[in-house]
C-alpha positions as a Markdown table, in Angstrom:
| # | Residue | x | y | z |
|---|---|---|---|---|
| 1 | Met | 40.8 | 118.5 | 85.7 |
| 2 | Gly | 40.2 | 122.1 | 84.7 |
| 3 | Ile | 37.8 | 122.4 | 81.8 |
| 4 | Ser | 37.7 | 125.6 | 79.9 |
| 5 | Leu | 34.4 | 127.3 | 79.2 |
| 6 | Arg | 35.3 | 127.6 | 75.5 |
| 7 | Arg | 35.8 | 123.9 | 75.3 |
| 8 | Cys | 32.4 | 123.1 | 76.9 |
| 9 | Gly | 30.7 | 125.3 | 74.4 |
| 10 | Val | 29.4 | 128.1 | 76.7 |
| 11 | Gly | 29.1 | 131.3 | 74.8 |
| 12 | Ala | 27.0 | 132.9 | 72.1 |
| 13 | Glu | 29.3 | 131.6 | 69.3 |
| 14 | Ser | 28.8 | 128.0 | 70.3 |
| 15 | Tyr | 25.0 | 128.4 | 70.4 |
| 16 | Ile | 25.0 | 129.8 | 66.9 |
| 17 | Glu | 27.3 | 127.0 | 65.7 |
| 18 | Gln | 24.9 | 124.5 | 67.2 |
| 19 | Ile | 22.0 | 126.0 | 65.5 |
| 20 | Phe | 23.8 | 126.0 | 62.1 |
| 21 | Lys | 24.9 | 122.4 | 62.6 |
| 22 | Glu | 21.6 | 120.9 | 63.6 |
| 23 | Leu | 19.1 | 122.8 | 61.5 |
| 24 | Pro | 18.8 | 123.4 | 57.7 |
| 25 | Phe | 20.7 | 126.6 | 56.6 |
| 26 | Gly | 17.6 | 128.6 | 55.7 |
| 27 | Ile | 15.9 | 127.9 | 59.1 |
| 28 | Ala | 19.1 | 128.7 | 60.9 |
| 29 | Ile | 19.5 | 132.1 | 59.1 |
| 30 | Ala | 15.9 | 132.9 | 59.9 |
| 31 | Met | 16.4 | 132.0 | 63.6 |
| 32 | Val | 19.6 | 134.1 | 63.9 |
| 33 | Val | 17.9 | 137.1 | 62.2 |
| 34 | Phe | 14.8 | 136.7 | 64.5 |
| 35 | Leu | 17.0 | 136.5 | 67.6 |
| 36 | Gly | 19.0 | 139.6 | 66.4 |
| 37 | Ile | 15.7 | 141.5 | 65.9 |
| 38 | Leu | 14.6 | 140.5 | 69.5 |
| 39 | Leu | 18.0 | 141.7 | 70.8 |
| 40 | Val | 17.7 | 145.0 | 69.1 |
| 41 | Ile | 14.1 | 145.5 | 70.4 |
| 42 | Trp | 15.2 | 144.4 | 73.9 |
| 43 | Leu | 18.0 | 147.0 | 73.8 |
| 44 | Leu | 15.9 | 149.8 | 72.4 |
| 45 | Leu | 12.8 | 149.3 | 74.6 |
| 46 | Pro | 14.1 | 151.3 | 77.6 |
| 47 | Leu | 14.9 | 154.2 | 75.2 |
| 48 | Trp | 11.5 | 154.0 | 73.7 |
| 49 | Val | 9.8 | 154.0 | 77.1 |
| 50 | Leu | 11.8 | 157.1 | 78.1 |
| 51 | Phe | 10.9 | 158.8 | 74.9 |
| 52 | Ile | 7.2 | 158.1 | 75.3 |
| 53 | Gln | 7.4 | 159.4 | 79.0 |
| 54 | Trp | 9.2 | 162.5 | 77.9 |
| 55 | Asn | 6.8 | 163.2 | 75.0 |
| 56 | Thr | 3.7 | 162.6 | 77.2 |
| 57 | Gly | 5.1 | 165.1 | 79.7 |
| 58 | Lys | 5.7 | 167.6 | 77.0 |
| 59 | Ile | 2.2 | 167.2 | 75.6 |
| 60 | Lys | 0.8 | 167.7 | 79.1 |
| 61 | Asp | 2.8 | 170.9 | 79.5 |
| 62 | Glu | 1.5 | 172.2 | 76.1 |
| 63 | Ile | -2.1 | 171.4 | 77.1 |
| 64 | Arg | -1.6 | 173.3 | 80.4 |
| 65 | Asn | -0.2 | 176.3 | 78.6 |
| 66 | Leu | -3.1 | 176.2 | 76.1 |
| 67 | Val | -5.6 | 176.1 | 79.0 |
| 68 | Asp | -3.8 | 179.0 | 80.7 |
| 69 | Gln | -3.9 | 181.1 | 77.5 |
| 70 | Leu | -7.6 | 180.4 | 77.0 |
| 71 | Gln | -8.4 | 181.3 | 80.6 |
| 72 | Lys | -6.3 | 184.5 | 80.4 |
| 73 | Arg | -8.0 | 185.4 | 77.1 |
| 74 | Asp | -11.4 | 184.7 | 78.7 |
| 75 | Trp | -10.5 | 186.9 | 81.7 |
| 76 | Asp | -9.1 | 189.7 | 79.5 |
| 77 | Gly | -12.3 | 189.6 | 77.4 |
| 78 | Lys | -14.5 | 189.9 | 80.5 |
| 79 | Gly | -12.3 | 192.7 | 81.8 |
| 80 | Lys | -12.4 | 194.7 | 78.6 |
| 81 | Glu | -16.3 | 194.5 | 78.5 |
| 82 | Thr | -16.8 | 195.7 | 82.0 |
| 83 | Ala | -14.0 | 198.3 | 82.2 |
| 84 | Gly | -14.4 | 201.8 | 81.0 |
| 85 | Pro | -17.4 | 204.2 | 81.0 |
| 86 | Lys | -20.4 | 203.5 | 79.0 |
| 87 | Asp | -21.7 | 206.3 | 76.8 |
């Protein structure tokens, strides 16, 4: 009494076939395209999150570098004004 999974209709192909059999063709195409877009978004979302985290960290590093440069310039400016004999 073994029943194969293929015969029961378990699998992505059988779901798509069921959609095309029971719905009008235009609506079925729209549903398959929509589900495909959702699948692509679902697959790309982790990469997008990693990119945002990497980019945010990079921006923070650039801001730190800029602040360090401004502080160094400010310190160098004060040092040049006070250093050396005044005539």
